C-alpha positions in Angstrom: 110.5 81.8 163.6 113.0 84.7 163.6 110.2 87.1 164.7 109.2 84.8 167.5 112.7 84.3 168.7 113.2 88.1 168.7 110.0 88.5 170.8 111.2 86.0 173.3 114.5 87.8 173.5 112.8 91.2 174.1 110.5 89.8 176.8 113.4 88.1 178.5 115.2 91.4 178.5 112.2 93.1 180.1 112.0 90.5 182.8 115.7 90.9 183.7 115.3 94.6 183.9 112.2 94.5 186.1 113.7 91.9 188.4 116.2 94.5 189.6 113.3 96.7 190.8 110.5 96.1 193.2 107.6 98.0 191.4 104.6 96.9 193.4 103.7 95.3 196.7 104.6 91.7 195.7 107.6 92.5 193.6 108.6 92.1 189.9 106.8 88.8 189.4 103.8 89.6 191.6 104.6 86.6 193.8 106.9 87.9 196.6 110.1 86.7 194.8 112.9 88.1 192.7 115.9 86.9 190.8 118.2 89.1 192.9 121.5 87.6 194.1 124.1 88.4 196.8 121.5 89.9 199.1 122.5 90.7 202.7 122.4 87.9 205.2 124.0 89.7 208.2 123.5 93.2 209.5 122.3 95.2 212.6 120.6 98.5 213.0 124.0 100.2 212.4 126.2 97.6 210.6 125.9 96.9 206.9 123.4 99.7 206.6 123.7 101.9 203.5 121.4 104.4 205.1 118.3 104.9 207.3 115.8 107.7 207.7 113.3 108.5 210.3 109.6 108.4 209.3 106.9 110.7 210.7 104.4 107.9 211.3 103.7 104.2 211.2 102.3 102.4 208.2 102.2 98.9 206.7 102.9 100.1 203.1 105.9 98.3 201.6 108.8 100.3 200.0 108.5 100.4 196.2 111.8 100.7 194.3 112.4 101.8 190.8 116.0 102.4 189.6 117.4 105.1 191.9 114.1 106.0 193.6 112.2 104.6 196.6 108.5 105.4 196.9 106.7 105.1 200.2 103.1 105.7 201.3 102.8 107.0 204.9 101.4 109.4 207.5 102.6 112.3 209.4 101.1 111.5 212.8 101.8 115.0 214.3 100.1 116.8 211.5 97.4 114.0 211.0 98.1 114.0 207.2 98.5 111.3 204.6 101.8 111.3 202.7 103.3 110.3 199.4 107.1 110.2 199.6 110.1 109.6 197.4 113.7 108.9 198.6 117.0 108.7 196.8 118.1 105.1 196.9 121.8 106.0 197.0 121.7 108.0 200.3 118.1 108.1 201.6 117.7 111.9 200.8 114.0 112.9 200.7 113.5 113.9 197.0 109.9 114.9 197.4 107.0 114.7 199.8 103.3 115.5 199.2 100.5 115.9 201.7 97.5 114.1 200.2 94.7 114.6 202.7 93.9 115.5 206.3 92.9 112.7 208.6 94.9 109.5 208.9 92.8 106.8 210.6 89.3 105.7 211.6 90.2 102.9 213.9 93.3 102.4 216.1 94.4 99.2 214.4 95.6 100.8 211.2 95.8 104.0 209.2 94.6 105.1 205.8 98.1 104.6 204.4 98.4 100.8 204.6 98.3 100.1 200.9 101.6 100.1 199.0 102.3 102.3 196.0 102.9 101.0 192.5 105.0 102.2 189.5 105.7 101.3 185.9 108.7 103.5 185.6 106.7 106.4 184.2 104.0 107.0 186.8 103.8 106.2 190.5 100.3 105.7 192.0 99.3 106.0 195.7 95.9 104.7 197.0 94.6 105.4 200.5 91.8 104.0 202.7 90.2 107.4 202.5 89.5 106.8 198.9 92.2 109.2 197.6 93.9 107.9 194.5 96.8 110.1 193.3 99.3 109.7 190.4 102.6 111.5 190.1 105.4 111.3 187.6 108.7 110.0 189.0 109.9 113.6 189.7 106.9 114.2 192.0 104.8 116.3 189.6 101.1 115.5 190.2 99.4 114.1 187.0 95.9 113.6 188.4 93.9 112.7 191.5 90.5 111.1 192.2 88.6 110.0 195.2 87.0 106.6 194.7 84.5 107.2 197.5 83.4 110.4 195.9 83.1 108.7 192.5 81.4 105.4 193.6 80.1 105.9 197.1 81.5 105.5 200.6 83.3 102.3 201.4 81.2 99.8 203.4 83.8 98.2 205.7 83.8 97.4 209.4 87.6 98.0 209.5 89.8 100.5 207.6 89.9 99.6 203.9 93.3 98.7 202.4 94.0 97.3 199.0 97.1 98.2 196.9 96.8 99.5 193.4 98.4 97.7 190.4 100.0 99.1 187.3 100.3 96.4 184.6 100.4 96.3 180.8 99.4 99.9 180.4 96.4 99.9 182.8 95.9 100.8 186.5 93.7 98.4 188.5 92.1 98.6 191.9 89.5 96.6 193.7 86.8 97.4 196.3 85.2 94.2 197.7 82.9 95.5 200.4 79.6 94.8 202.2 76.3 95.2 200.3 74.7 97.1 203.2 76.1 99.9 205.4 78.0 99.1 208.6 78.6 101.6 211.4 77.1 104.4 209.3 79.6 103.6 206.4 78.4 102.7 202.9 75.5 103.8 200.8 72.2 104.1 202.7 69.0 103.0 201.1 70.6 101.1 198.3 72.9 98.1 197.7 76.6 98.6 197.9 78.4 96.9 195.0 81.8 95.2 195.1 83.7 96.2 192.0 87.0 96.2 190.1 88.2 99.3 188.2 90.7 99.7 185.3 92.0 103.2 184.6 94.2 104.9 182.1 97.5 105.7 184.0 98.2 108.9 182.2 94.8 110.5 183.0 93.0 108.5 185.6 90.1 108.0 183.2 88.0 104.9 183.9 88.4 102.3 181.2 86.0 99.8 182.7 84.1 99.1 185.8 83.1 95.5 186.6 80.7 94.7 189.3 81.8 91.5 191.2 78.9 89.6 192.8 79.3 87.5 195.9 77.1 85.2 198.0 79.1 86.1 201.2 77.3 87.6 204.1 78.2 90.7 206.2 81.9 91.0 207.1 82.8 88.0 204.9 82.2 90.2 201.9 85.0 92.5 203.0 88.4 91.9 201.4 91.8 93.6 202.0 93.5 91.7 199.3 95.1 93.1 196.1 94.3 92.0 192.5 97.3 90.5 190.8 98.0 89.5 187.2 99.0 85.9 186.3 99.2 83.8 183.1 96.8 80.9 183.5 96.1 78.3 180.8 98.1 80.5 178.3 96.1 83.7 179.0 97.0 86.7 181.1 94.3 87.6 183.5 93.6 89.5 186.7 93.0 87.2 189.7 90.8 88.5 192.6 90.1 86.8 195.9 87.6 87.8 198.6 83.9 87.6 199.3 84.1 83.8 199.8 85.3 83.2 196.2 88.2 83.3 193.8 87.8 84.8 190.3 89.8 85.4 187.1 89.1 88.4 184.8 89.9 89.6 181.3 92.5 92.4 181.6 91.0 94.5 178.8 87.3 94.3 179.8 87.0 93.0 183.3 84.8 90.2 182.1 84.8 87.3 184.6 86.5 84.3 183.0 86.1 81.8 185.8 85.0 81.5 189.4 85.6 79.1 192.2 84.0 79.1 195.7 83.7 78.5 198.4 85.9 78.0 201.5 82.9 79.1 203.4 79.9 76.8 202.6 78.1 77.7 205.9 78.3 81.4 205.0 80.0 82.3 208.3 79.5 86.1 208.6 82.8 87.3 210.2 85.4 85.9 207.7 86.9 89.0 206.2 89.6 88.1 203.7 93.2 89.5 203.8 95.8 87.4 201.8 96.1 88.2 198.1 96.0 85.4 195.4 99.3 83.7 194.5 100.0 81.5 191.4 102.6 78.8 190.9 102.9 76.0 188.3 99.4 76.6 187.1 97.9 76.5 190.7 96.2 79.4 192.4 96.1 79.5 196.2 93.1 80.8 198.1 93.9 81.2 201.8 90.7 80.7 203.9 90.7 83.1 206.9 90.8 82.5 210.7 93.2 79.5 210.6 91.1 77.5 208.1 92.7 75.5 205.2 94.4 76.7 202.1 92.7 75.7 198.8 94.8 75.0 195.7 92.7 75.7 192.6 93.3 74.6 189.0 91.7 77.5 187.0 89.5 76.8 184.1 86.4 78.6 182.6 83.0 79.3 184.0 81.9 78.2 187.4 84.3 75.6 188.7 83.3 72.6 190.7 85.0 70.4 193.3 87.2 68.9 190.6 89.0 72.2 190.3 90.5 71.7 193.8 93.9 70.2 193.5 94.3 69.9 197.3 93.5 71.4 200.6 95.6 71.6 203.8 93.8 69.5 206.5 94.3 67.8 209.8 98.0 67.5 210.6 98.8 69.9 207.7 96.9 72.8 209.2 100.2 74.6 209.8 99.8 75.3 206.0 97.3 78.2 206.5 97.4 82.0 206.5 95.0 84.5 208.0 96.9 87.7 206.9 100.3 87.1 205.0 100.2 86.3 201.3 102.3 83.3 200.4 105.3 83.6 198.1 106.3 81.4 195.1 110.0 80.8 194.4 112.1 78.0 193.0 109.1 76.0 191.9 107.3 76.0 195.3 105.0 78.0 197.6 106.2 79.4 200.8 103.4 79.8 203.3 103.7 81.9 206.4 101.1 81.0 209.1 100.6 84.0 211.4 98.1 82.3 213.7 99.9 79.0 214.2 103.4 80.6 213.9 104.7 78.3 211.1 106.5 78.7 207.9 106.2 75.9 205.3 107.6 75.0 201.8 104.8 73.3 199.7 104.7 71.7 196.3 102.1 73.5 194.1 100.4 70.5 192.4 100.4 68.0 195.3 100.4 70.1 198.4 103.3 68.0 199.8 105.1 69.8 202.6 108.8 69.7 202.0 109.6 71.3 205.3 107.8 73.2 208.1 109.3 75.2 210.9 108.0 77.3 213.8 108.7 80.9 213.4 111.3 82.3 215.8 110.6 84.7 218.7 107.4 85.4 220.5 105.9 88.1 218.3 103.4 87.6 215.5 104.4 87.7 211.8 101.8 89.4 209.6 104.0 90.9 206.9 104.1 88.7 203.8 107.4 86.7 203.1 110.0 87.8 200.6 112.0 85.1 198.9 115.2 85.6 196.9 118.8 84.5 196.7 117.9 81.1 198.3 116.6 82.9 201.4 113.3 83.8 203.0 113.0 87.2 204.7 110.2 87.7 207.2 109.7 90.4 209.8 107.6 90.2 213.0 105.3 92.8 214.7 108.3 93.5 217.0 110.6 94.3 214.1 112.7 91.1 214.3 113.8 90.0 210.9 114.3 86.2 210.4 116.4 84.9 207.6 115.5 81.3 206.6 117.2 78.9 204.2 114.7 78.2 201.5 116.2 74.8 200.8 115.8 73.2 204.2 114.0 75.8 206.5 117.0 76.4 208.7 116.8 79.7 210.5 120.1 81.4 209.5 119.8 84.6 211.5 117.5 86.7 213.5 118.0 90.5 213.6 116.3 93.0 215.9 115.4 96.1 214.0 112.9 98.0 216.1 111.5 98.8 219.6 107.8 99.4 218.9 105.9 101.6 221.3 102.4 103.1 221.7 100.7 100.1 220.3 102.4 100.3 216.9 103.7 97.2 215.2 105.7 96.3 212.1 103.6 95.0 209.2 105.3 96.1 206.0 106.9 93.4 203.8 110.6 93.6 202.9 111.6 94.7 199.4 114.7 93.5 197.5 116.4 95.4 194.7 119.9 95.7 193.2 121.6 93.8 196.0 119.9 95.6 198.8 117.0 95.1 201.2 114.5 97.8 202.1 113.0 97.4 205.5 110.3 99.6 207.0 109.9 99.5 210.8 107.4 101.5 212.8 109.3 104.8 212.5 112.3 104.2 210.2 113.2 103.1 206.7 116.4 101.1 206.3 118.4 100.4 203.2 120.4 97.3 204.1 123.6 96.3 202.2 126.4 98.0 200.4 125.8 101.6 199.3 124.8 101.8 195.6 
């Protein structure tokens, strides 16, 4: 009993320490939330700003924060290079910057630097749509580098591939859910392209396991831009993956598939690429069907799951509970679903699907960045760089703040990070640290 109590105490201490950081795209709990308090609720581009720095290019990668360092993936548009950057969180000073590769984009909608970095406090890993996977120590010394396309074949995606890496429990995870045949000259010719999940050793980049993930999806519906995330389901930690018309859970140590549910696409529509990552709350995992279709709330089990695994779906008048691009958040016992196509934000009970409140998002611009929830507030940011602060309790819009003037077709798509009483906001060409100086 004493040993068990000590273990609980140690784990609680780890959780508190991590909650002050934002170590990966979806934060310390992998669900878009944090226990942070006293976060800013009123600022402008010049007021209540600890610092801001100009960025050499536009990217959707979220700022990653660990202690006194802020890590950012990006591009130098003038030099046409991919970047890995680190800033001092106290004053915004650039501590180190590395040029990773030449060539920043394949299509005009996005760059190769859309994925967010990840850190465990010892290493920081950057992953790019070019296939470049690079690991540094926190002081910027390169530990190792690989190119996943060189190792496993060119990516078979119609659009630019983007999926963030994940450092968790001593392993580095990435996923590549792609077409089984080439598209536009991309992908392996004359043989089947496999979708797969990789686990690597963070210190060396060595592959620990490679799991092929089969799918019955067709053409573009096989493509996923989601990120694999770890959740504890039915008392077992596992990696949850969504895309290719299905949702799966995997053993963290081996990659073995533990369970599978599908599908939101029984007619096998061919153009339903998948973007939102999985999200868990109260034992329920959400799969957001694309193109304005419903959300499916799944009770994970083992093996191939049937219709009885579906706790609820959003239908009819509840179709505002849907998401084509943003990943929902989980906070204070509920899901927060941002609907980019129907311009709605909703608070939803995990087990019943009951909508506690739903509001129309403010302004005219689209919201594709995933919501961040903390300190009783929801922070969302639109393509135009307008931040909306919403009361999590009742959905009241507390404040809207204009943070950007996008030009040249660029838009804001990076989610907001929260750490140590501050917010980190990436617009098209600036990085802001909002709040009192640290």
